[in-house]
C-alpha positions, -999 to 999 in steps of 0.1 A, spaced: -237 498 -500 -268 520 -502 -286 497 -478 -259 499 -451 -258 537 -454 -296 538 -449 -293 515 -418 -265 536 -403 -284 568 -410 -316 554 -394 -295 543 -364 -280 577 -360 -314 593 -363 -329 570 -336 -300 575 -312 -313 607 -295 -347 589 -290 -330 560 -273 -311 584 -250 -344 601 -241 -360 567 -233 -337 564 -204 -351 597 -189 -385 581 -188 -374 557 -161 -363 587 -140 -397 602 -146 -415 571 -135 -392 569 -104 -399 605 -95 -437 599 -100 -435 569 -76 -415 589 -51 -440 618 -53 -469 594 -47 -450 579 -17 -444 614 -3 -481 622 -7 -491 590 11 -467 596 39 -481 630 45 -516 616 43 -507 591 71 -494 619 93 -526 639 86 -548 609 95 -529 604 128 -533 641 136 -570 640 128 -575 609 150 -557 626 179 -578 658 174 -610 636 173 -599 619 205 -592 652 223 -625 667 211 -644 638 226 -625 640 259 -635 676 262 -671 667 252 -671 639 278 -660 663 306 -684 691 296 -715 668 296 -714 658 332 -752 658 335 -764 639 305 -756 602 306 -765 596 269 -740 623 257 -714 609 281 -719 574 267 -717 587 231 -685 607 239 -669 577 256 -677 555 226 -662 580 203 -630 583 225 -627 545 222 -630 547 184 -604 575 184 -579 553 203 -586 524 180 -581 546 149 -547 558 163 -536 523 171 -546 509 137 -529 537 117 -497 535 137 -497 497 136 -501 496 99 -474 523 95 -450 503 116 -458 470 98 -450 487 65 -417 498 79 -409 463 92 -417 448 58 -395 475 41 -366 465 64 -372 428 59 -372 431 21 -345 457 19 -366 484 3 -348 517 8 -371 547 8 -365 584 13 -390 611 20 -404 635 46 -424 608 64 -398 580 64 -408 555 90 -375 536 89 -358 562 111 -383 554 139 -371 519 142 -338 510 158 
């Protein structure tokens, strides 16, 4: 009898800890969602940075009408800006397609799924 009372008392003592263990999955989920939101914002920032870089080099190309070396450098940087924009948007779209294929539902400020039909 004493042994069963000890077991019941230990189980009742551990019950709140078992209930708190379920909160940890919510914490992990919120941590993952926070990281996803941060990465989505980083992608938007990188696209904006690539567009600004491209526009800066367009202005630099038009302002250096006399120097052919500076024009060639600005033209090369414009091409790299276009490539950067294309790569970032392509990878972003590929991730959205893979999320739709595998049925991963995500929410957040930079949700790519709403861009696709």
